[in-house]
C-alpha positions in Angstrom: 198.2 2.6 40.1 195.4 1.2 42.0 191.7 1.9 41.6 191.6 4.5 44.4 194.7 6.2 42.9 193.1 6.2 39.4 189.8 7.7 40.9 191.8 10.3 42.9 193.5 11.4 39.5 190.0 11.8 38.0 188.8 14.0 40.8 191.7 16.3 40.6 191.2 16.6 36.9 187.7 17.5 37.4 188.0 19.5 40.7 188.3 23.0 39.1 185.4 24.5 36.9 183.5 21.2 37.4 180.3 22.6 36.1 181.5 23.3 32.8 183.3 19.9 32.5 180.0 18.4 33.5 178.1 20.1 30.7 180.5 18.4 28.3 178.9 15.7 28.8 175.2 16.9 28.8 174.1 16.3 25.3 175.3 12.4 24.8 173.5 11.8 28.3 170.4 13.5 27.2 170.5 11.7 24.1 171.0 8.3 26.0 167.7 9.3 28.2 165.9 10.2 25.2 166.6 7.1 23.4 165.4 4.9 26.5 162.1 6.9 26.8 161.6 6.4 22.8 162.2 2.5 23.3 159.6 2.4 26.2 157.0 4.5 24.2 157.4 2.2 21.1 156.8 -0.8 23.3 153.7 1.0 24.8 152.4 1.8 21.3 152.8 -1.8 20.3 150.9 -3.0 23.0 148.0 -0.5 22.5 148.1 -1.3 18.8 148.0 -5.0 19.4 145.1 -4.2 22.2 143.1 -2.3 19.5 143.2 -5.3 17.3 141.8 -7.3 19.9 144.8 -9.3 20.1 145.6 -11.0 23.3 148.7 -13.2 24.5 147.9 -13.9 27.8 144.9 -16.6 27.3 145.7 -20.3 27.2 147.5 -22.3 24.4 144.1 -22.7 22.6 143.8 -18.9 22.2 147.2 -18.4 21.3 146.5 -21.0 18.3 143.8 -18.8 17.3 145.7 -15.6 17.1 146.3 -14.0 13.3 150.0 -14.0 13.3 149.7 -12.2 10.0 148.1 -9.4 11.6 150.5 -9.3 14.6 153.3 -9.0 12.3 151.8 -6.5 10.0 151.4 -4.5 13.4 154.9 -5.2 15.0 157.3 -5.2 12.1 156.9 -1.6 10.9 156.8 -0.3 14.9 159.7 -2.6 15.8 161.6 -1.4 12.7 160.9 2.3 13.1 162.3 1.9 16.7 165.4 0.3 16.1 166.1 2.6 13.1 165.5 5.6 15.5 167.6 3.9 18.4 170.5 3.6 16.0 170.5 6.8 14.6 170.5 8.5 18.2 173.0 6.2 19.2 175.4 7.2 16.2 174.8 10.7 17.1 175.1 10.3 20.9 178.6 8.2 20.1 179.8 11.4 18.2 179.1 13.9 21.0 180.3 11.4 23.7 183.6 11.1 21.7 184.0 14.8 21.5 183.6 15.0 25.2 186.1 12.0 25.7 188.7 14.1 23.5 188.3 17.1 25.5 188.4 14.8 28.8 191.8 13.4 27.7 193.1 17.1 26.9 191.9 18.5 30.2 193.5 15.4 32.3 196.8 16.1 30.2 196.6 19.7 31.4 196.4 20.6 27.4 193.1 22.4 27.9 192.4 24.8 30.6 190.0 27.0 29.1 186.5 25.6 28.2 184.3 27.0 25.2 181.4 24.7 25.4 179.7 25.6 21.9 182.9 24.8 20.0 184.1 21.8 22.6 181.1 20.1 22.1 180.6 20.4 18.5 184.5 19.8 17.9 184.2 16.4 16.2 182.1 18.0 13.4 184.8 20.4 12.6 187.8 18.6 12.9 187.3 16.0 10.1 186.8 13.1 12.4 183.3 12.6 12.3 183.0 10.0 9.7 185.9 8.3 11.6 184.1 8.0 14.7 180.8 6.9 12.6 182.8 4.3 10.8 184.3 3.0 14.2 180.9 3.1 15.8 179.1 1.4 12.9 181.8 -1.7 12.9 181.9 -2.3 16.5 178.2 -2.1 16.9 177.5 -4.3 13.8 179.7 -7.0 15.1 178.3 -6.9 18.7 174.8 -6.9 17.2 175.3 -10.1 15.1 177.0 -12.0 18.0 173.8 -11.3 20.3 172.4 -13.9 18.1 174.9 -16.5 19.1 174.1 -17.7 22.6 176.8 -18.5 25.0 179.8 -18.5 22.8 178.6 -15.4 20.8 178.1 -13.6 24.1 181.3 -14.4 25.4 183.1 -13.3 22.4 181.2 -9.9 22.6 182.4 -9.3 26.1 186.0 -10.3 25.2 185.9 -8.0 22.4 184.1 -5.3 24.4 187.0 -5.1 26.9 189.7 -5.7 24.0 188.3 -2.5 22.2 187.3 -0.3 25.3 190.3 1.9 24.6 189.6 2.7 20.9 188.1 6.0 21.7 191.3 7.3 23.2 193.6 5.6 20.8 191.4 7.1 17.8 192.2 10.7 19.4 196.0 10.0 19.6 196.2 8.6 16.2 194.3 11.6 14.8 196.7 14.0 16.7 199.6 12.3 15.5 198.6 12.0 12.0 198.7 8.2 12.2 195.3 7.1 11.5 195.2 4.0 9.2 191.6 3.1 9.5 189.0 1.4 11.8 190.7 -1.8 12.3 194.3 -0.3 13.2 192.5 1.6 15.9 190.8 -1.6 17.1 193.9 -3.9 16.9 196.0 -1.2 18.8 193.2 -0.9 21.6 193.2 -4.9 21.8 197.1 -4.9 22.2 196.9 -2.5 24.7 194.6 -4.6 26.9 196.4 -7.7 26.5 196.9 -8.8 30.2 194.8 -5.9 31.4 191.2 -6.8 30.5 190.4 -8.4 33.8 191.9 -5.3 35.9 189.6 -3.1 33.4 186.5 -5.1 34.4 187.3 -5.1 38.1 188.0 -1.0 37.6 184.5 -0.7 35.9 183.0 -2.9 38.5 183.9 -0.3 41.3 181.0 2.0 39.8 178.5 -0.4 40.1 176.5 1.2 42.7 176.6 4.4 40.7 175.3 2.7 37.5 172.6 1.2 39.6 171.5 4.4 41.0 171.3 5.9 37.5 169.0 3.0 36.3 166.8 3.5 39.1 166.3 7.0 38.5 166.1 7.3 34.8 169.6 8.3 33.9 169.1 11.6 36.1 171.9 11.0 38.6 174.5 10.5 35.6 174.5 14.2 34.9 176.7 14.6 38.2 178.3 11.1 38.2 179.0 10.4 34.3 181.9 13.1 34.5 183.6 11.3 37.3 183.6 7.7 35.8 184.4 8.8 32.3 187.6 10.8 33.5 188.2 7.9 35.5 188.4 5.8 32.4 190.7 8.4 30.8 192.9 8.0 33.8 192.9 4.2 33.3 194.0 5.0 29.6 196.6 7.3 30.7 198.2 5.0 33.3 198.2 2.2 30.5 200.0 3.9 28.1 202.3 5.3 30.7 202.9 1.6 31.8 201.9 2.7 35.4 199.2 0.0 36.1 
């Protein structure tokens, strides 16, 4: 299937009762916006704290040599640590809710779900014994990506490669749970990697076709994603379905 055919399949899956299908994504989207705002607030708070302590990094090299770095660290470390811990917790919660949305989207795309019950569908991962499996998958992948971030060039290249290889992990997890075939995080990641062998570049190019929408969301604080996110995410479901049916 071509990119346009995948997008057309996504639009078809969303065309009926779009508003409720959109609301299935509202919680992870709002959490992502909250996380972004919280990070910005932490940066502003850090700058204010440094200003109150009469610490200025805008001077010349002589002025910088007189900076009390012990004071700087005593101010910066608690704020940065709090921001990182908060962002991590919010990210985990957002991922759990987004995974619930993707599970619902898979069922909608496959024609297995016609009626949407927002209260139960949004919270389904808390009720179906999948919560800790999702958390484990998220922690493992994010920890690896975090560590690779500190290895310039090579680590970044590996992170991109793994990101493409593991891009289908959420959908793989759903199918393994449905088929009572869940064997742990690494089995999910390895299955996703095997699926993406020979398809990483195609998936990368497919994502690039949404670049304009991603930029639009970034420019307007994520608000346009209320309407665009269902379409992009359902398109990724279409890619997965086409892959497992050998139609790519």
